[in-house]
Residue, then its C-alpha position, 0 to 999 in steps of 0.5 A: m520895575t522889570q522883574k524876571s520872577g513873579k515877586n513884587p517889585f516894591t516888597g521883594r515878596e510874593a504877591n498878595s503877602f502885603t495886605q493883612v486882612t484877617n477875615r478875607d482872602l485877596p483874589a489870586p493874581r491874573n491880568v498878567r497878559p502883557a500890554k499892547r505897544d503902540v510906538g506912535l501912541q507912546r511917542r505922541t503921549r510922551t511929547s504931551a507929558k513933557e510939555y505938561f511937566s515943563q509948565p511951572s509947578d506952582a499952584p495957580m493964582g499966585y500961591r507959589v510953592d517954595d522949594t526951600i521949604h519942606p513939603g510937610y511944612q508947606t502943606f501945613i502953612t497952606g492949610a491942607k492939614h485943616m482941610m484933611p484932618n487925620t481922623a484915622a490917626s486919632k482912631n488908631v486905625p492900623a496900617i494896611n500891612e498890619p493884621h485887621e479885619a475889613e470894614s463891613g462893606v469894604t471890599v479889600q483891593r489888591r495894592a501895588e505892593d500885592l501885585s505879582g512882578k508880571e502884573a506890576k510890569k503890565g501896569r508900568d508899561v500901560l502908563v508908560q505907553y500913555g506918557h509917563d516917564p519910563k526912567d522913573l515911573m513912580e516919581s512921574l506919578r508922584s509928580v502929578h499928585r503934587r501938582a493936583l494937591n497944590h491946585g486944590i489947595a490954592q483954589n481953597i485959599a482963594a475962596g477963603v475956605h478950608e474945604s469945598s462942598s465936594q469934599r463931602f463926596y465921601g462924607g466926614q466931619v466939619t473942619t476948621s474954616d478960615m475965621d479971618h472972614d465973618p463966621g456968619s458968611l460961612e453959614a452956606h458953606e458949613n451947610g454945604v459941607m455937611a449936607a451931602n453926608d447927612r443925605f447919605h445917612q438919611g437914605v440909610q435910615r429910610i432903608e433901615s426903617h422900611p417894614d420889608f427890610a426891618s422884617q427880613t433883617a429881624h434876626l440881626s442885631p441892631r448893629a448888624r441891621h444898620s450895617a447891612a442898610v449902610n452897605v445897601m445904600a453904598q452899593a446902590t449909590a455906587d451902582t447908579s453911577p456916582n455923582t453926589k454933588w449937592r444942587d441948591k435951587p432957589g426956593a427948593k430943597w437941596e438935591w442930590p440926584n444920584m443918592q436920591q436915585a440910589e435910595a429909590s432903586a434900593t427901595a424898589g429892590i426891597e419892595g419888588t416894584t419898578v424903579p422910578f427914574i430920577s437921573g442917570r442911566v436906566q440900566n444902572h438903576a435896574k442893576a442896583a435894584e436887582r442887587v438889593a433884591q438878591a440881598m433881600h432874598t439870600g439874607d447876604f447883605s455883605v455886597h462883597q460879591h458885587g463888583d470885581p476888584v480887577t474889572a471894576p476897581k473904580t465902583v468897588a473903591f467908591r463903594g468902600a469910601l462911602v462906607d468908611k473913609d478911615s478904613p485901612d482899606a481905603f483905596e484911591v478911586s480912579d475913573v476918567h475924570d480922576a485920571s485927567i488930574h491924578v494919573a495922565p492930565w495931559l490926555p484929552t478927555s474927549k471920546a473917540h469917534m468910531h470910524a470904518k472903511l465903507d464899500e460903494d454901498g455904504q456897508q462897513v468893511g473890516h473892523k471899526v477904528s477909534v479915532y482921537e484928536d491926535t490920531p494922525k491923518a495918515k491913520r484916518r485916511g479912507l475911513t468914514p465916521l460912523t453914526k447911530e440913530v437915537s430917539r430924541v423927544g419924538k424924532v430920530i436923529d443921527i449922533p456919532q458913534w463914540d468910544l472910549s476917551r484916552p484916559e478910559a482906554m488907559l484905565a481899561e488896558g491896565r485894569s486894576t494894575v494902573h489903579a494899584l500903582n496910582d493908589l501907591a503914588s498917592r499914599q507916598v505923596l500923602t506921607e511926604r506932605g505930612l498928611s498920613r502917618g506913613v506910606n503903609y497907612a491909607d490915611n486921608v486918601h479919600q479926603t484928598q481925592a475929594l479936594t482934587w476932584g472938587a478943584q478938577q470939576l472947574h475945568r471939565p469941559d463936559v459939565n457946567v460947574s462954577p466955583a459957587d457950586q463947589y465953594p458956596v461961600t462965594r454966594k454969601w460973599a455976593n452981597e459984599g460984591i459988585s453987580v455983573p452985567d446980565k450975560g453968561d450963566i449968572r445962575n451959578l452965581g446965585r444972585g448974579h453978583v461976584h466978590d470984587q476981590l475974587s479972581r476971574e476964575y471965580g466968575p460965571n462958568d460960560r461952558k455949556g456942557r458936553e457939546q463943547s467937548v465934540w471935535p470936528t473930524 
């Protein structure tokens, strides 16, 4: 991928000559400063990557990937086509490199094929720094995507369904479920897969019917007014730190804390009132309300001015995913958790501890240093962990000062270049697995990511998510199963039972939350 000129290494053409949008220009190439090189870090991460790739590539729980079967057919017989029906193809959605008008609210992002030679080299160097094979970077990325897809498919098979509730992370239509089981036992599952999408559009309807919003958009056509409401809800949901997993509380309504917060923030922006706190980060809620208030003041509801595709590729891509999953501009959304399955799963996701040298009076000398789990002891010598005071329930306590995790550092260093290369790898694997019409189409990018995110949630050390959360059908199966002793986090199994034919992976999740990801200095 090393280029002597500024030409794109994938197309051989000049930068920004691939994506063909008729109503919007791509931003000029930037972010071309060479990546820093840390030989020790590269050596350690490459060793971890080799260990990861040395493990069998079979999907978990005995669902073996037969290398003698064509990848596309393998995908078909394992049910992935049912999990991710190609609705974009049925709508005749054009290719990325065919002239098309961007969907309202979808900010066009620069693909790997749009990068300049220097930008592509920077992305390559960052990925190699964090463990990818320097001899064939794209194949290394594709291998990770194949494994993640196999994993997600196998978990859906073991749960006896063709999709998890997390796939409604982006919304979409109900797809075929496994009818080998009594259709009635899938009721909870079907409710789950539709509920999040319904909740998003419920927020859109409330915004659209708000008297102040209706008054401000009275000059718009009904279609344009609806698009404005969709854009406002999508932007607010992205701003309030996306996490739209549904929550089912016994005897209570289904809840989606992030979308509830997004609607509340948007409403506050429309009315000019104080933002009520539901969940998440207060600063994000205020930002969401301010942006809605700005749209109300200017009458510009396009939202494209919010979020730079270079500095905020995750947020921009997530917003677009909510607006239209079938857009030709659908883009892989990469954050720290996605990076732990799609980009570099061998990287630890725990945060770095901030350290520094202290003098005799305990005052900091020199710059702070990020210390990770894999930081050699020699580099920690003479450094002291830093803490900060925070208020918790009426008292002040000391907690460690945290810095970015390895995956976060990787994405931050590469900026949009790593995101773009990862998006290309995703499209390539979708094509070889028969889930897309071709590499130049964005078919099923969002659906596939939702599938793998759902599988990945079960392995995150910082959240307490059980398979019953992702696969609510297991709650229905509880009535057919056996009792579980009163230990562990029984709440996540609904009625405290587990199906006797499910593997241990579908038992209670005994992780307690972020505190278990804290490691000793």
